[in-house]
N, C-alpha and C positions, 0 to 999 in steps of 0.2 A: 504493500500500500504506500509505503514511504517513497519507493522508487516511482510509482505512478504519479505522486504529487510533485516530485522533483523533476520529472522528465520535461515538462513545458519550459522550465527555466533553463535546463541544459540545452534544449533545442534552440531557444531564443538567443543564447550566448554564442553558439557555435554553428548556427544554421546558415549564416550568410555565405560562407565559402561553398557549402554544398548546393545552395540554391543557385549560385552562379556557375559552379563547376559541372554539375550534372548536365544541364542543357548544352554547355560548351562541348563536352565530350560526346554527347549524343548526336549533336549536329555534325561533329567531325566524323563519327562513324557512318552516318547516313550519306554524307558527301563522298566519303571514300568509296562507298558501295555504288552510288547512283549518279553522282555529279560528274561533269566534265573536268578535264585537267585544269582548265582556266578557273573554274569556280573553286577547285581545291587549292590552287595557288593563291587566290584572293583570300580564302579563309586562313591559309597559312600565314599570309601577311597580316591578317587581322590579329592572330594570336601573338605574333611578334610585336606588333604595335601595342597590343594590350600589355605586354610585359613592360614596354617603355613607358606607357602612360601610368601604369600602376607604380612604377618606380618614381615618376614625377609626383604622383599623389602622396607617396610616402613622406616627401618633404614639403612640397608646396601646399598640399591639402591640410597638413597638420600644423604647419608653421604660419601659413598665410603670406609667405614671401614668394614673389614671382621669380622662379628660378630659371633665368635665361640661360644659365650655363648647362642645363640638363642635356641639351642636344650635343653639347661638346663632350660630355662624358660618354655618350653613345659613340661619338666619333673616335675617341681614344680607345674604347674597347674594340671597335671595329678594326682599326689599324693595328693595335697590339695583337689581337687574336690572329689577324691575317699574317702578320710578320712571323709570329711564333709557329704557325701551322704550315706555312708554305714550304715546299722543297727548296733547298739552296739554289738549284739550277733555275727554278722558276723565278725566285727573287732576283737573281743576277740579271735575268732577261727583262723582268718587269721594272725593276728599279736599279739601273746600272750603277748609280752612285751610292748605293746602300753601304753602310759601314760593314766591313768584313766580319766583325764579331756578330752582327745580327744575321748576316747571310748564312752562317754556319749553324744557327739554332733551328731546330725543328722538333716539335713535341706533338703528341696526339691532339686532334682538333678539339675534343671536349676539354682537355686540360688547357689548351690555348684560350678557349672562351672564358674559362674561369679566371685564368691569369690576366686576361684582358680587363675583366671587371676589377681585379685587384689593382692593376696599374691605374685605372680610373679612380679608384678609391684612394690610392696613395697620393695622386695629384690633388684630389679634393682635400685630403688631410693636410697637405703642405700649404695650400692657399686658403683653406676654409676658415680658420680661426679669426683672422682680422675681418673677413667678409661677414661673419656671423655677428659681429659686434655692431653692425650697421642695421638700421631699421627704416621703414617707410620709404619715401622716394629716394633717399640717398642710397639705401641698400639695393633697390631695384636698378638704379642707374649704374651702380658699381658692378653688379652681376652682369648687366648688359655689356659694359665695357670689358669685363673679363671674357665674355663670349667672343667679342671682337678680337681680343688678343689670341685666344685659342684658335680662331679661324685663320688669323695671319700666320701663326706658327705652322698650322697644317698646310697652308698654301706655299710657304717658303722653305720648309725643312725638307728639301728634296732628297736628302740622304736617308730619310725614313719613310716619308709619305709619297714620294715621287712628285712633290710639289703640287701645282694646280692640275696636273695631268691625272688621267685615270689610273687608279691602283687596281691591278687585275691579277688573275692567276689563282684565286682562292678556289678550293674544292667546294662543291655544293654538299653541305652536310645537313642543313636544316630542312627536314621533311615535315609533312603535316603532323605526324604524331610526336616528333621531337618538339615542334613548336607548341603543341597542346600540352605536353608534359612540362615544358618550361613555363608556360603561362599558368598552369595549375600550381606549380611550386611558388612562383612569384605571388600569385593571388593569395595563397595561404600565408606566406611570409609577411606580406604587406598588411594583411588583416591582423595577423598576430602582433605586428609592430604597433598598429593603430591602437590595439587594446592593451598593450604592455605599459609598464610604468614610464619608460622614456617617451612613448607616444602620447600618453595622457598628459605628461608634464609639458610636452611640446605644444599640445592643443591648448593647455592652460595659458602658456605664454602667448599664443595667438589671440585668445579671447581677451585677455587683459594682462599686458606685460608687467605692469607695475604691481598689480595684485599678486601675480605669480612670484615676482621677486620678494614681495612682502611675506609670503609664506615659505620662503627658503628655496625656491626653484632657481637654479643657475641657468638663466635664459640662454646665455651664450653657449654653455656646454650642451644643453639639450638640442639646440639648433645645430651645433657642430656634429653631434652624433647622427642626427637625421640627415644632414647634408652629405656626410661620408657614406652612410647606409644607402641613400638614394643613388649616389654615384656608383657604388658597387653594383647595384642591380641594373642601372642603366648601361654600365660598361659590359656586363654579361649579355644583356639584351642586344646591345650593339654588335657583339660578336656573333650571336645567332643571326641577326639581320645581315651581317656581312657574308656569312656562309650560306645565306639564302640568295642574295643578289649576285655575289661572287665578283663584282667589279663596281667601283664607286670613286668619287672624287670629293674634295673638301666641301664643295657646295651642297652636298647631301647633309651637312651638319651645320646649317646656318639659319638665318632668320626665317625664311619661308617654311622650312621643315619644322622649326620650333613653333611657328604659328599653327601648323596643323596639329601638333601635339597639344598645344594649349586649347585649341578648339575642341578636341576630343575630351579633355579634362573638364573644361568650363561648361560645355553644353550639358554633359551628364551631371555634373556637380562635383566640384573639387573637394568637398568636405567628406566624401565617403568612398569606399572601395566600390560599392555598387554604382555610384555615379560615374566613376572612371570606366567601369565595365560597359555601362549603357552608352556613355558618350562615345567610346571607341567603336562600338558596334554601329551606332547611328552615323557617325562621320565616315567610317569606312564604307558603309553601304551607299551613303549619299555621294561620296566622292567617285565611287565606281560608276554610279548612275550618271553623274554629271560628265564624267570623262567620256562615257559612251555617247551622250547627247552631243557633246562638243565634237567628237570624231564624226558622228553622223551628219552634223551640219556642214562640216568641212568637206566630207566626201560627197555629199549630195550636190554641191555646187549651187545651193540656194542663194548664197550670198557671194558677192563679187570679191570680198575680202575673207581671208581665213580668220577663224575665231580662235583666239588664244586667251587664256586667263579666265574663261567663264567659270570654271570650277572654283577657283580661288575667290572670285567676286561673290558668287552665290553663297559659298561657305562663310565668308565674312559677314554678309548680310544676315544669314541665318543665325550666326553667333550673336550679332547685335540684337536681333529680335528676341532670342532666347534670354539674353541678359536683361532686356527691358521687361520681358514677361515674368521671368523667374531669375532674379539676380543670383541666387545660389545654385542655379542649374535645375535640370528637370527633376532630379531626385531630391534636391534641397538639403544635402548633407546627411540624409538618413540612410540607413542600411536596409537591405532586403532581409527580413528575418521571418521566422516561422509564424509568429502571430499575425503577420500581414496576410497570410493565406488561409486563415480560418478565424472564426469569431472567437473573441476572448470569452472564457468561461466566467459566468457571474459568480461572485462570492456566495457561498452557501450560508444559510441562516445559522445562527449560533447553535440552535438545538440540533440541527442536522449535522453540523460540523462535529459537535461533541459526540453524537452517536456514531459517526463514521470513524472517529479516532479510537473509540472504545471497541 
């Protein structure tokens, strides 16, 4: 009887991950069986994007700080995992000026992806402490300036990144089920972090920084932990992305791509894991539809000029409308939990409660 009474509370606390995870895995299975290779590739991209957006939510959603550097951590993870996993001969051909010490290194792809996340986390740990001391507009501008620095380094360090040219030669490792497993792990870890002590303290600093400091929370420390944790996840997600795309350049990790990630998080609701999941699904589907519409218009010859940028314009307008309609996103900072899917039980009368307990 005691277990039956405690079960609703247990489900309410741990059900969010399962409510999001079960449909994601079920859809992957159905697509694997019945869908075309194009649809499977789109869903694989969705799962990788979900990892990146969840990593963004881990810091931005809990701290309230617009983390412009996030796409930079993704880029560091992509380049690091690519360099570590590629064969020496391929690296010599793709990046002729690469340092000899890097050319000789080759590790298994999965280990390279993990190490790529570690490299991103180490860079975040080196530069993060002074950045986390800043708040409001100053903090946002400083993080944006840091992204510019990271982009310049990627475009100019041709001994590592091949400069502004395409970095190619990676093996394709990220399949549908690898992406689903990665998204499931990140989903669980980010939800765990949100409900953990560091996550709760970080949200307290977001809601009222001065009140948080008054009760003994080290605001800079909890921000710093969240910043490095988010960079670790983004770096590993960037490695999976790199081994899905297999070739890329520094422009894949700059402002336009960061805008897409922000749209995914903000439209769904940055305050919750469920919002990040929903926003990623909506934006991924909408972008694919708009890209098809844009291609159809150009191929039909209905207009004398080719249409470019329609997808980005419509997504920007959509994000503005959502923010006006629901400033906290569609989900509004709430999580999908088991009580949302069934009516809450009414409390029993005193007499009935007493008779049940006896």
